[in-house]
C-alpha positions, 0 to 999 in steps of 0.5 A: 237358136233358130233356123233360117226362115226357109224359103217354101218347096210346097206343091204351089212354088217352082220346080225340086231337087232332081230326083224327090218329091217336091212335096217331102221336102217341104214336110222335112223341113219343117220339121227340120224348123221345128226340131230347131228350137228349144222346145214348144213353139207356136205354129206361128212361129213355126210357119215364119221359120220355115217362110210358110202359110201357117194354113200349109204347115199345121196339114204337115203338123198333123200327119206329124202328128199321126206318124207320132213324129210331134205331138200337139201340147194341150193347154199351149197348142204349141207343137214339138217333137213326138216319140218315134222322132227321138227313137229315130234320132237316136236311132241314126246318132246309136250307129256312129262307128265309136259308139258301134265299136264301146256298146260291142264292150259293154254289158262284159264292163257292166258285169266285168265292175257290176255297174250300169253302163252307158254310151252318151253321144252329143246330140242337138239337146246336149249331153245323150243316150244311147245305149244301156245296160243295166248291169248284174246289180239292178239299179232304180234311175230314171235314166233310159235311151234319149236320156238328156244329162245336164252339163254342170252336176252329170258326170256325163255331163262333164266329161262331154265338158272339158273335152269337147269344143267350146263351139259346139257347148257355149250356148248352154253352158252359157244358158247353165250357169247364167240359171245356177247363178240366177238360182243363187246354186253351187255345189259342192266341187264347182261354181257357177262363173267360167274360171271354175268351170276351167278349174275343173275340167282341168281336173277331170282332164288330168284324171281323165274320169269325170265323178258326181256323187250322190250329192247330186243324185241322192244315193246315187254316183256316177264316172264317166270318161271320154271316147275320142276320134282321131283329132282327139276330140269326144265321140262317146261319153261312157258312164258308169253308175250307182249306189257304192262310192267306192267305184268313185275312189281313185284306185279302184278296179272299176275307175280302172276297167272305165278308163281302161275300157274307154281308151281300147275303144280311143284312136287317140285314147285319152291317156295321151291327150295329158294336160295338153294346155294347147287344146282346142276346145 
């Protein structure tokens, strides 16, 4: 959803916030508008949402491009966030206290289980990787810092789907369900409809893990659990992934280690949440 047009606070406007720099405030408002789009945006759309003349927005965008905070697509001429913006966002959310504490032991978890391990948090683009440990056994994958996951067909996405408040994920879930239904896509354990999603998330909360096997990404299995805060809401997903399907087995040492890790780093462990039907979703 786009932001409402922002008032022009650039050089030509009146005052500025105490201690602030007027031109910088205006530039940052343009960057926030660019962030609010779901993908690349035209200059005219960015200017309209920012409430500024296109000529002024163009100058700000040129500076952002030089700094790596924005990029301009060659074919369409549209603008999008750049690599520096992504790295800045990942750095900021990785300072979350839950992330910091879990990061200290993530390498140990990967080594003990023999699997690659990652931590993901919820961002504007959905579940986003902020820490990654490849583990003792090399796993060839495109997953890296800043990678994002879908809700329906990834273990990390499914754990957020099961433990994140409904109002935060409703828009993205609706989009994925609509796209899957239009394409005629379904999964071995999930149909693209609300009833099927509710059955899946109830199962995930009951078992305290979400997982996908090699039928989703050929040859790659993944299992995820939730690190929760004092309100029982997910702060971080911790996920193990690799090529060995035994990590998905209910009684496996890997699965037990994952759940124990998530519980240990939760203020309200998932074990205490159980299958509470009155939990706010």
